[in-house]
C-alpha positions as CSV (number, residue, x, y, z in Angstrom):
1,M,0.0,-0.3,-0.2
2,A,1.2,3.4,-1.1
3,Q,2.8,5.8,2.1
4,K,2.6,9.1,2.5
5,N,6.5,8.5,1.4
6,N,6.6,7.1,-1.3
7,T,3.4,8.8,-3.6
8,Q,6.0,10.7,-5.8
9,E,7.9,7.2,-6.3
10,I,4.5,5.1,-7.2
11,I,4.0,8.1,-9.9
12,R,7.4,8.5,-11.1
13,K,7.9,4.5,-11.4
14,E,4.5,4.4,-13.1
15,K,5.9,7.0,-15.7
16,E,9.0,5.2,-16.3
17,Y,7.2,1.6,-16.5
18,V,3.7,1.5,-17.6
19,L,2.4,2.5,-21.3
20,S,1.0,5.8,-21.2
21,T,-2.4,5.3,-22.6
22,Y,-3.9,7.2,-19.9
23,P,-3.5,10.6,-17.9
24,R,-3.9,10.0,-14.3
25,L,-4.8,12.5,-11.8
26,P,-1.7,13.2,-9.3
27,F,-2.8,11.1,-7.0
28,V,-2.0,7.7,-5.3
29,L,-5.3,5.9,-4.5
30,T,-5.2,3.3,-1.3
31,R,-8.7,2.1,-0.3
32,G,-12.5,2.7,-0.7
33,K,-15.5,2.3,1.2
34,G,-19.2,2.9,0.1
35,S,-19.1,6.2,-1.7
36,F,-15.8,7.3,-0.7
37,L,-12.4,6.5,-1.6
38,F,-8.7,7.8,0.0
39,D,-4.9,8.5,-1.3
40,S,-2.0,7.5,0.0
41,E,-1.9,11.3,1.5
42,G,-5.1,10.6,3.9
43,N,-7.0,12.5,1.7
44,Q,-11.0,11.4,1.1
45,Y,-12.7,12.0,-2.2
46,L,-16.7,11.1,-2.6
47,D,-16.3,9.2,-5.9
48,F,-19.0,10.2,-8.5
49,G,-17.1,8.4,-11.1
50,A,-17.5,4.9,-10.0
51,G,-14.4,3.2,-11.9
52,I,-16.6,4.6,-15.0
53,A,-20.0,2.9,-13.8
54,V,-18.3,-0.3,-12.5
55,N,-18.8,-0.1,-8.8
56,A,-22.1,0.1,-9.1
57,L,-22.4,-1.3,-5.1
58,G,-20.1,1.0,-3.8
59,H,-16.1,0.0,-2.9
60,C,-15.6,-2.8,-0.8
61,D,-19.4,-4.2,-0.5
62,E,-19.4,-6.8,2.1
63,E,-21.2,-9.3,0.2
64,V,-19.4,-9.0,-3.1
65,V,-15.9,-9.1,-1.2
66,N,-17.2,-12.3,0.8
67,A,-18.4,-13.8,-2.4
68,I,-15.0,-13.6,-3.6
69,Q,-13.4,-14.5,-0.9
70,Q,-15.2,-18.0,-0.8
71,Q,-14.9,-18.0,-3.8
72,A,-10.9,-18.2,-3.8
73,Q,-10.5,-20.3,-0.9
74,T,-11.9,-23.1,-3.2
75,L,-11.5,-22.5,-6.9
76,S,-9.9,-19.9,-8.9
77,H,-9.7,-21.0,-12.4
78,V,-10.1,-23.8,-14.6
79,S,-10.2,-22.4,-18.0
80,N,-13.6,-23.0,-20.0
81,L,-12.3,-26.6,-21.0
82,Y,-14.0,-28.1,-18.1
83,Y,-17.9,-27.0,-15.9
84,T,-18.3,-25.2,-13.2
85,A,-21.2,-23.8,-11.2
86,P,-20.9,-20.1,-10.7
87,H,-20.9,-19.2,-14.3
88,V,-23.5,-22.3,-15.6
89,E,-25.7,-20.2,-12.5
90,L,-24.7,-16.6,-13.6
91,A,-25.8,-17.9,-17.3
92,E,-29.5,-18.9,-16.2
93,K,-30.3,-16.0,-14.1
94,L,-29.4,-13.1,-16.9
95,C,-31.3,-15.3,-19.1
96,Q,-34.3,-16.0,-16.8
97,L,-33.6,-11.6,-16.2
98,S,-34.0,-10.7,-19.9
99,F,-34.8,-11.5,-23.3
100,A,-31.9,-13.7,-23.8
101,D,-31.7,-17.9,-24.3
102,K,-28.2,-18.2,-24.5
103,V,-24.6,-16.3,-22.6
104,F,-21.1,-16.1,-24.2
105,F,-18.5,-14.9,-21.0
106,S,-15.1,-12.9,-21.6
107,N,-13.7,-10.5,-19.8
108,S,-14.1,-7.2,-21.1
109,G,-16.8,-4.7,-22.6
110,T,-14.7,-4.2,-25.8
111,E,-14.3,-8.5,-25.7
112,A,-18.7,-8.7,-25.1
113,I,-18.7,-6.2,-28.6
114,E,-16.2,-8.3,-30.6
115,A,-17.6,-11.0,-29.8
116,S,-21.5,-9.7,-31.2
117,L,-19.9,-8.6,-34.4
118,K,-18.3,-12.1,-35.0
119,F,-21.6,-13.6,-34.1
120,A,-23.9,-11.8,-35.8
121,R,-21.2,-12.0,-39.0
122,K,-21.6,-15.4,-38.8
123,Y,-25.7,-15.4,-38.4
124,G,-25.8,-13.5,-41.5
125,R,-23.6,-16.2,-43.1
126,A,-25.2,-19.0,-42.4
127,K,-28.9,-17.9,-42.2
128,F,-28.7,-16.2,-45.8
129,G,-25.4,-16.8,-47.4
130,E,-22.6,-14.5,-48.3
131,G,-23.0,-10.8,-48.1
132,K,-25.0,-10.5,-45.6
133,T,-22.3,-8.5,-43.4
134,K,-22.9,-4.9,-43.3
135,L,-22.4,-3.4,-39.8
136,V,-24.6,-0.2,-39.1
137,A,-23.8,1.8,-35.7
138,F,-24.1,5.7,-34.8
139,S,-22.4,8.9,-34.9
140,N,-21.1,9.8,-31.3
141,G,-21.2,5.9,-30.1
142,F,-18.2,4.4,-28.1
143,H,-18.2,0.8,-28.3
144,G,-13.9,0.1,-27.1
145,R,-10.9,0.3,-28.5
146,T,-10.0,-3.0,-30.1
147,F,-10.1,-3.8,-34.0
148,G,-14.0,-4.4,-34.4
149,A,-15.6,-2.2,-31.5
150,L,-13.3,0.6,-32.9
151,S,-14.7,-0.3,-36.5
152,I,-18.0,1.1,-35.3
153,T,-16.5,3.7,-32.8
154,A,-16.9,6.8,-35.3
155,R,-14.2,8.9,-33.5
156,E,-11.6,10.3,-35.5
157,K,-8.9,10.6,-33.2
158,Y,-9.3,6.7,-32.2
159,Q,-9.7,5.5,-35.1
160,A,-6.7,7.5,-37.1
161,P,-3.7,5.6,-36.4
162,F,-5.0,2.3,-36.8
163,K,-6.5,2.4,-40.0
164,P,-7.1,0.5,-41.9
165,L,-10.3,-0.8,-39.7
166,V,-12.9,-3.6,-40.3
167,P,-14.6,-3.3,-43.7
168,D,-18.2,-3.0,-44.1
169,V,-19.1,-0.6,-41.8
170,E,-21.4,2.3,-42.0
171,I,-22.0,5.2,-39.7
172,V,-25.1,7.3,-39.7
173,P,-26.4,10.2,-37.3
174,F,-27.3,9.4,-33.8
175,N,-31.8,9.8,-33.4
176,D,-31.8,10.1,-37.2
177,I,-34.9,8.0,-38.4
178,V,-34.5,8.1,-42.0
179,A,-30.7,7.9,-42.1
180,A,-31.0,4.6,-40.6
181,Q,-33.9,3.6,-42.8
182,Q,-31.4,4.0,-45.8
183,A,-28.8,2.4,-44.1
184,I,-30.4,-0.6,-42.7
185,D,-30.9,-3.0,-45.9
186,D,-31.0,-6.9,-46.8
187,S,-26.8,-7.1,-46.7
188,T,-26.9,-5.8,-43.1
189,C,-26.2,-8.4,-40.6
190,A,-26.9,-6.1,-37.7
191,V,-27.0,-3.0,-35.8
192,V,-25.3,-2.1,-32.8
193,V,-26.6,1.1,-30.5
194,E,-26.4,2.8,-27.0
195,V,-30.0,3.6,-25.6
196,V,-27.9,6.6,-23.9
197,Q,-24.6,7.3,-25.5
198,G,-22.1,7.3,-22.4
199,E,-18.7,8.3,-23.8
200,G,-20.4,10.6,-26.6
201,G,-22.1,13.1,-23.9
202,V,-24.7,11.1,-22.0
203,N,-27.4,11.7,-25.4
204,L,-30.5,9.2,-24.8
205,A,-32.0,7.8,-28.1
206,D,-35.6,8.9,-28.8
207,Q,-38.2,6.0,-28.1
208,E,-39.1,6.2,-31.9
209,F,-35.7,6.3,-32.8
210,L,-35.2,2.9,-31.2
211,Q,-38.5,1.5,-32.4
212,A,-37.7,2.5,-35.7
213,L,-34.3,0.4,-35.8
214,R,-36.3,-2.3,-34.2
215,T,-38.7,-2.2,-37.0
216,S,-36.0,-2.1,-39.9
217,C,-33.5,-4.8,-38.2
218,T,-37.0,-7.3,-38.3
219,Q,-37.7,-6.1,-42.1
220,H,-34.2,-7.1,-43.0
221,D,-33.6,-10.1,-41.2
222,A,-30.9,-8.0,-39.1
223,L,-29.6,-8.3,-35.6
224,L,-30.7,-5.3,-33.7
225,I,-26.9,-5.0,-31.0
226,V,-28.1,-3.2,-28.0
227,D,-24.6,-1.9,-26.5
228,E,-25.2,-2.0,-22.1
229,I,-21.7,-2.0,-21.2
230,Q,-22.0,1.4,-19.2
231,T,-26.0,1.2,-19.2
232,G,-26.9,-2.1,-17.3
233,F,-27.6,-3.5,-14.0
234,G,-29.6,-0.8,-12.9
235,R,-27.7,2.0,-13.4
236,T,-30.8,3.9,-15.8
237,G,-33.3,3.0,-12.9
238,K,-34.5,0.3,-14.1
239,L,-32.5,-3.5,-14.8
240,W,-31.5,-2.9,-18.6
241,A,-32.3,0.7,-20.3
242,H,-33.7,-0.8,-23.1
243,Q,-36.9,-1.1,-20.8
244,H,-37.5,2.2,-20.4
245,F,-38.1,2.2,-24.2
246,D,-40.1,-0.9,-25.2
247,I,-37.7,-2.5,-27.3
248,Q,-36.4,-6.5,-27.5
249,P,-33.0,-6.6,-28.9
250,D,-31.5,-9.8,-30.2
251,M,-28.3,-9.4,-29.0
252,M,-26.7,-7.6,-25.5
253,T,-23.5,-6.7,-24.5
254,L,-22.8,-5.9,-20.9
255,A,-19.6,-5.6,-18.5
256,K,-19.0,-2.9,-16.1
257,A,-20.8,-2.9,-12.9
258,L,-21.1,-6.8,-13.9
259,G,-18.3,-7.8,-11.9
260,G,-18.2,-5.7,-9.1
261,G,-15.1,-4.2,-10.1
262,L,-13.4,-7.2,-11.2
263,P,-12.9,-8.2,-15.1
264,V,-15.7,-10.1,-17.0
265,G,-17.9,-9.1,-20.0
266,A,-20.9,-11.2,-21.4
267,T,-22.5,-11.0,-25.1
268,L,-26.0,-12.4,-24.3
269,M,-28.1,-13.7,-27.0
270,T,-31.7,-15.4,-28.9
271,N,-31.4,-18.9,-29.6
272,D,-31.7,-17.6,-33.0
273,V,-28.6,-16.0,-32.7
274,A,-26.7,-19.1,-31.4
275,E,-27.9,-21.9,-33.1
276,P,-25.3,-21.0,-35.9
277,I,-22.5,-20.6,-33.5
278,V,-20.0,-23.8,-33.1
279,A,-17.5,-25.3,-31.4
280,G,-13.9,-23.2,-31.8
281,D,-15.8,-20.3,-33.5
282,H,-15.0,-18.0,-30.4
283,G,-13.6,-18.4,-27.1
284,S,-12.2,-17.4,-24.0
285,T,-9.6,-18.7,-21.5
286,F,-11.2,-16.6,-18.2
287,G,-14.4,-15.7,-19.6
288,G,-17.3,-16.7,-16.8
289,G,-14.0,-17.7,-14.5
290,P,-15.6,-19.1,-11.2
291,I,-14.5,-15.8,-8.8
292,A,-15.9,-13.4,-11.0
293,A,-18.9,-15.3,-11.6
294,S,-19.2,-15.7,-8.1
295,A,-19.1,-11.6,-7.6
296,A,-21.4,-11.2,-10.5
297,L,-24.1,-13.4,-9.4
298,V,-24.4,-10.8,-5.8
299,I,-24.0,-7.6,-8.4
300,L,-27.1,-9.0,-10.2
301,Q,-29.1,-10.4,-7.4
302,R,-29.0,-6.4,-5.5
303,T,-29.4,-4.6,-9.0
304,Q,-32.1,-6.2,-10.3
305,D,-34.5,-5.8,-6.7
306,P,-37.1,-3.5,-6.9
307,G,-36.0,-1.6,-4.0
308,M,-32.7,-0.8,-5.5
309,L,-34.4,0.6,-8.8
310,A,-36.9,2.6,-7.2
311,H,-33.4,3.8,-4.9
312,V,-31.7,4.8,-8.2
313,Q,-34.7,6.8,-9.4
314,K,-35.2,8.3,-6.5
315,M,-31.7,9.9,-5.8
316,S,-31.7,10.5,-9.8
317,T,-34.6,13.2,-9.3
318,Y,-33.2,14.6,-6.2
319,L,-29.4,14.9,-7.5
320,C,-31.2,16.5,-10.7
321,R,-33.0,18.6,-8.8
322,E,-29.8,20.1,-6.6
323,L,-27.8,20.3,-9.7
324,N,-30.7,22.7,-11.5
325,A,-31.4,24.7,-7.8
326,L,-27.4,25.2,-8.1
327,N,-28.1,28.1,-11.0
328,L,-24.6,27.6,-12.1
329,P,-23.7,30.0,-15.4
330,Q,-21.1,27.4,-16.8
331,V,-24.0,25.1,-16.9
332,V,-26.1,25.0,-20.1
333,G,-28.7,21.5,-19.1
334,I,-28.3,18.5,-17.7
335,R,-29.0,15.2,-19.4
336,S,-30.1,12.1,-16.7
337,L,-31.6,8.7,-17.1
338,G,-31.0,7.3,-13.4
339,L,-27.7,7.9,-12.0
340,M,-26.3,8.3,-15.3
341,I,-26.5,12.1,-15.7
342,G,-24.4,14.4,-18.4
343,I,-23.9,18.2,-17.4
344,E,-23.5,20.1,-20.8
345,L,-21.4,23.7,-19.9
346,N,-20.8,26.7,-22.6
347,V,-17.1,25.9,-21.4
348,D,-14.2,22.8,-21.4
349,A,-15.1,20.3,-19.3
350,K,-11.7,18.9,-18.9
351,P,-9.9,21.5,-16.5
352,F,-13.4,20.9,-14.2
353,Y,-12.9,17.1,-13.8
354,K,-8.6,17.5,-13.5
355,K,-9.1,19.9,-10.5
356,A,-12.5,18.0,-8.9
357,H,-10.5,16.4,-6.2
358,E,-9.1,19.4,-4.8
359,Y,-12.7,19.6,-3.8
360,G,-12.9,16.5,-2.0
361,I,-15.0,15.1,-5.3
362,L,-14.3,12.8,-8.1
363,L,-16.2,13.0,-11.5
364,L,-16.0,12.5,-15.3
365,T,-16.0,13.3,-18.5
366,A,-18.0,12.5,-22.1
367,G,-16.7,14.7,-25.1
368,P,-15.4,18.3,-24.8
369,N,-17.9,20.1,-23.1
370,V,-20.0,17.6,-20.7
371,L,-19.3,16.3,-17.3
372,R,-20.2,12.9,-16.3
373,L,-21.8,11.6,-13.1
374,L,-21.9,7.8,-12.6
375,P,-22.4,7.3,-8.7
376,P,-22.5,4.3,-6.8
377,L,-26.3,3.0,-7.2
378,T,-26.0,2.9,-3.1
379,I,-25.2,7.2,-3.1
380,T,-27.6,8.1,-0.4
381,K,-29.1,11.7,0.2
382,A,-26.5,12.9,2.6
383,E,-23.6,12.2,0.1
384,V,-25.5,14.1,-2.6
385,D,-25.9,17.1,-0.2
386,Q,-22.3,16.7,0.1
387,F,-21.2,16.4,-3.7
388,A,-23.9,19.1,-4.7
389,S,-22.0,21.7,-2.4
390,A,-18.6,20.7,-3.5
391,F,-19.5,20.9,-7.1
392,K,-20.3,24.5,-6.9
393,K,-17.9,25.3,-5.2
394,L,-15.7,23.6,-8.0
395,L,-17.6,25.6,-11.1
396,M,-17.6,29.2,-9.3
397,E,-13.3,28.4,-9.4
398,K,-12.0,31.4,-10.8
399,T,-8.7,29.7,-11.6
400,V,-10.1,27.1,-13.6
């Protein structure tokens, strides 16, 4: 554990030995409890990023910790060459609580997306022959940084250094029904959409847009893939965000909150999608391992509870009300669905993100001018009040 006298040494060594793909904030975190994180200097932070929507139950939730410890004492890893009980139970419960009939387990959100793209192309070829390979995705979406996921993530700064990417991908404007209908044709094998774009700015899909996607996919025998990597597990006030919009996908990708801090991803699908997939088409050494699956069982049980979902909705209403009441001149508007909140500013958001820790809070950005809040789903009214007070001081800081 980092101590006060070696914080700078850890930062120095990180710069020397770790590949620099993330610009980190200038402190070393050592422990967390509930909605709070603590650094090696003894400072405390109210965490409204939750590990980018991962720590749905806060830090070091007792039930999650116990599940991990108990499983680690009996069986930690055997690979997917063997049956184990936890991943079977998790798959069963995921199917029972969703539209799905089958689950593929991986280790991250981008892996869940990669699996969905492979399955979609295998489905198109097996069911309808050669040529049914086009993937349709949307502007401002974010699905990951591996080649397939990056190919449907229309961000030039992410894509440019790594082109050529996966071919036969068409990007159309988000929430543009006409453009989507024109793009989805008989060559389309799948359409990939976030019902709330997290990295893209906390942009909510229109219900009519999503329903039009569902209709067009059905008409053209294309699969509708809903990316719920950030929105799943109660984040929006329902277990799955697409339940707000009265649509049913053919596949759904999950990760982040699923593992309670452990790396786990999942691709859920109907039997129709699963039917062409055979042994050897895809795989994962670690996917659905006993420890990660045991933690995920706790997360799923807790986040599907009606009381938890009602709490998320209540805290969302309260937090948005408190933020609006601040009447901050930099705030253009607030977008939210559950405890997924975007605060649009009329100035650059990054300086506030970088300085927030000085006010005892941690938050995120979502694009150049949006601050993103993803607090633990267990957040309390008192913690919301504490955050709002600190947030006001942060945004009124003249030196930002």
